[in-house]
C-alpha positions as CSV (number, residue, x, y, z in Angstrom):
1,X,0.0,0.0,0.0
2,X,1.0,3.6,-0.5
3,X,0.4,6.0,2.4
4,X,-0.1,9.8,2.0
5,X,-1.7,12.7,3.7
6,X,-5.4,13.0,2.9
7,X,-5.0,16.6,1.6
8,X,-2.4,15.4,-1.0
9,X,-4.7,12.7,-2.1
10,X,-7.7,14.9,-2.5
11,X,-5.7,17.5,-4.5
12,X,-3.9,14.8,-6.5
13,X,-0.7,16.5,-5.9
14,X,2.7,14.9,-5.5
15,X,3.1,14.9,-1.7
16,X,5.3,12.7,0.5
17,X,4.4,9.1,0.3
18,X,5.4,6.1,2.3
19,X,5.3,2.4,1.3
20,X,3.6,-0.1,3.7
21,X,4.1,-3.6,2.4
22,X,2.1,-5.3,5.2
23,X,-0.7,-2.8,6.1
24,X,-0.9,0.4,8.1
25,X,1.0,0.1,11.4
26,X,2.0,2.3,14.2
27,X,4.2,1.3,17.2
28,X,2.5,3.5,19.7
29,X,0.7,1.1,22.1
30,X,2.3,-0.8,24.9
31,X,2.4,-4.6,24.5
32,X,-0.5,-5.1,27.0
33,X,-2.8,-2.7,25.3
34,X,-1.9,-3.9,21.8
35,X,-1.8,-7.7,22.4
36,X,-4.0,-8.5,25.4
37,X,-6.7,-5.8,25.1
38,X,-6.9,-4.5,21.5
39,X,-5.7,-7.7,19.7
40,X,-6.9,-10.3,22.2
41,X,-10.2,-8.9,23.5
42,X,-11.6,-6.0,21.4
43,X,-10.5,-6.8,17.9
44,X,-12.3,-10.2,17.7
45,X,-15.6,-8.4,18.2
46,X,-14.7,-5.9,15.5
47,X,-13.5,-8.6,13.1
48,X,-16.7,-10.7,13.6
49,X,-18.8,-7.6,13.0
50,X,-17.1,-6.6,9.7
51,X,-17.1,-10.3,8.5
52,X,-20.9,-10.4,9.0
53,X,-21.3,-7.2,7.1
54,X,-19.1,-8.6,4.3
55,X,-21.3,-11.6,4.2
56,X,-24.4,-9.4,3.7
57,X,-22.8,-7.5,0.8
58,X,-21.8,-10.8,-0.9
59,X,-25.3,-12.3,-0.4
60,X,-27.3,-13.0,-3.6
61,X,-30.5,-12.3,-1.6
62,X,-32.5,-9.1,-2.0
63,X,-32.1,-7.5,1.4
64,X,-34.2,-4.8,3.0
65,X,-32.9,-1.2,3.3
66,X,-32.1,-1.7,7.0
67,X,-30.9,-4.9,8.6
68,X,-29.8,-5.9,12.1
69,X,-26.4,-7.5,12.7
70,X,-25.6,-9.4,16.0
71,X,-22.6,-7.6,17.5
72,X,-20.9,-6.5,20.7
73,X,-21.0,-2.7,20.4
74,X,-19.1,-2.0,23.7
75,X,-16.1,-4.0,22.5
76,X,-16.3,-2.7,18.9
77,X,-16.3,0.9,20.2
78,X,-13.1,0.1,22.2
79,X,-11.5,-1.5,19.3
80,X,-12.1,1.5,17.0
81,X,-10.9,3.9,19.7
82,X,-7.8,1.8,20.3
83,X,-6.8,1.7,16.6
84,X,-7.4,5.5,16.3
85,X,-5.5,6.3,19.5
86,X,-2.5,4.4,18.1
87,X,-2.3,6.6,15.0
88,X,0.7,8.9,15.1
89,X,4.4,9.0,15.9
90,X,5.8,10.5,19.1
91,X,2.4,11.8,20.1
92,X,1.8,12.0,23.8
93,X,-0.4,15.0,24.4
94,X,-2.6,15.2,27.4
95,X,-6.0,16.8,27.2
96,X,-9.0,17.3,29.5
97,X,-10.4,13.8,28.6
98,X,-7.2,11.8,28.4
99,X,-7.6,10.0,31.7
100,X,-11.3,9.3,31.1
101,X,-10.6,7.8,27.7
102,X,-7.7,5.8,29.1
103,X,-9.9,4.2,31.7
104,X,-12.6,3.6,29.2
105,X,-10.2,1.5,27.1
106,X,-8.5,-0.3,30.0
107,X,-11.7,-1.1,31.9
108,X,-14.4,-2.7,29.8
109,X,-16.9,-2.6,32.6
110,X,-17.2,1.2,32.2
111,X,-20.1,2.5,30.0
112,X,-19.5,4.3,26.7
113,X,-18.6,7.9,27.4
114,X,-21.6,10.2,27.0
115,X,-19.5,13.0,25.5
116,X,-18.6,10.8,22.5
117,X,-20.5,9.4,19.5
118,X,-19.3,6.3,17.7
119,X,-20.9,6.7,14.3
120,X,-20.7,3.9,11.7
121,X,-21.9,3.4,8.2
122,X,-21.4,1.0,5.2
123,X,-18.2,1.6,3.2
124,X,-18.0,-0.7,0.2
125,X,-14.8,0.8,-1.2
126,X,-11.2,-0.5,-1.4
127,X,-9.4,2.7,-0.3
128,X,-8.6,3.0,3.4
129,X,-8.3,6.1,5.6
130,X,-7.1,6.9,9.1
131,X,-7.9,10.5,10.0
132,X,-7.1,11.9,13.4
133,X,-7.7,15.4,14.8
134,X,-10.0,16.5,12.1
135,X,-12.9,19.0,12.3
136,X,-16.1,19.7,10.4
137,X,-17.7,23.1,10.1
138,X,-21.2,23.1,8.8
139,X,-22.2,26.4,7.3
140,X,-25.8,25.8,8.3
141,X,-24.7,25.8,11.9
142,X,-22.7,23.4,14.0
143,X,-19.2,22.0,14.3
144,X,-17.4,19.0,15.7
145,X,-14.0,17.4,16.1
146,X,-13.7,13.8,15.0
147,X,-11.4,10.8,14.4
148,X,-12.3,8.5,11.5
149,X,-11.3,5.1,10.2
150,X,-12.5,3.7,6.9
151,X,-11.8,0.2,5.5
152,X,-13.9,-2.3,3.6
153,X,-16.8,-2.8,4.4
154,X,-17.3,-0.3,7.3
155,X,-16.4,3.3,8.3
156,X,-16.3,4.6,11.8
157,X,-16.1,8.2,13.2
158,X,-15.5,9.0,16.9
159,X,-17.3,12.3,17.2
160,X,-16.6,14.9,19.9
161,X,-18.9,17.9,19.9
162,X,-19.6,20.6,22.5
163,X,-22.0,22.5,20.2
164,X,-24.8,19.9,20.0
165,X,-24.0,19.2,16.3
166,X,-24.9,15.6,15.4
167,X,-24.5,13.4,12.4
168,X,-27.3,11.4,10.8
169,X,-25.3,8.1,10.9
170,X,-26.1,5.2,13.1
171,X,-24.4,5.5,16.5
172,X,-22.9,2.6,18.6
173,X,-23.4,4.9,21.6
174,X,-27.1,4.1,21.5
175,X,-26.3,0.6,22.7
176,X,-24.9,1.8,26.1
177,X,-27.2,-0.6,28.0
178,X,-26.0,-4.1,28.8
179,X,-22.7,-5.6,29.6
180,X,-19.6,-5.4,27.3
181,X,-19.9,-9.1,26.3
182,X,-23.6,-8.9,25.6
183,X,-24.6,-9.5,21.9
184,X,-26.9,-6.8,20.7
185,X,-28.6,-6.4,17.4
186,X,-27.0,-3.4,15.7
187,X,-28.9,-1.5,13.0
188,X,-27.2,-1.2,9.6
189,X,-28.4,0.8,6.6
190,X,-27.6,-1.0,3.3
191,X,-29.3,1.1,0.7
192,X,-28.3,4.6,1.8
193,X,-24.6,4.5,1.2
194,X,-22.6,7.7,1.7
195,X,-20.0,8.9,-0.8
196,X,-16.5,7.4,-0.5
197,X,-15.1,10.8,0.5
198,X,-17.7,11.8,3.1
199,X,-16.1,13.8,5.9
200,X,-12.9,13.9,3.9
201,X,-13.7,16.3,1.1
202,X,-15.5,19.6,1.6
203,X,-19.0,20.1,0.3
204,X,-21.1,23.1,-0.6
205,X,-22.2,23.3,3.1
206,X,-19.3,21.8,5.0
207,X,-15.7,22.7,5.5
208,X,-13.2,20.0,6.6
209,X,-10.1,20.8,8.5
210,X,-7.3,18.3,9.0
211,X,-4.6,17.7,11.6
212,X,-1.2,16.2,11.0
213,X,-2.4,12.6,11.4
214,X,-4.7,12.2,8.4
215,X,-3.5,9.2,6.4
216,X,-5.0,7.6,3.3
217,X,-3.9,4.2,2.2
218,X,-4.3,3.1,-1.4
219,X,-3.5,-0.3,-2.9
220,X,-0.7,-0.1,-5.4
221,X,-1.4,-1.2,-9.0
222,X,0.2,-4.6,-9.9
223,X,3.7,-4.6,-11.4
224,X,4.2,-5.5,-15.0
225,X,1.9,-5.5,-17.9
226,X,-1.8,-6.4,-17.9
227,X,-2.3,-9.5,-20.0
228,X,-5.2,-9.4,-22.4
229,X,-6.7,-12.7,-23.6
């Protein structure tokens, strides 16, 4: 894969690129967080969820506009947060919510933070994106700061807003009840699919602002010539 800043990709300019032969990786989590919690406890719930969604997309059946998918939303939210928290190199800032978010990740018995939304939507595209410290300013009123992760077949946005501005996407935060290991039936919209560049490219009514850690990963074209038969 070829990694580049999201702005360079949107403007199709020749920015700095990095090659990642085996996926997008950052060495910013301690071994316990990365192996025991993220990889051993939270990621299996995320992987199971995206595999179920992939199965729906590959199904030959005519499916309704909205379906329910059995999932563990508490663990999925922690997996998404863990992957996004790991984005960056030599980043150790401490903000007003650092301790709260740290405890949320380390202690799965805690409820989902009420000041955060964990939006999710269908993303049937090959291109991957990891965007941290981004902001959206809606000209119709409202703004929010968010982290976002996109990979086939799902996209997630961790949304922090103090202005009351909300997105229209489904939100894992609505499944706050229950225990972390409980399987709940998560709603998923199959027919209303957002554009590939939603919350990445500006629109007529929205401005998007990026921080330093806004990375897009694109699969490289195959080497050699394409054989035609």
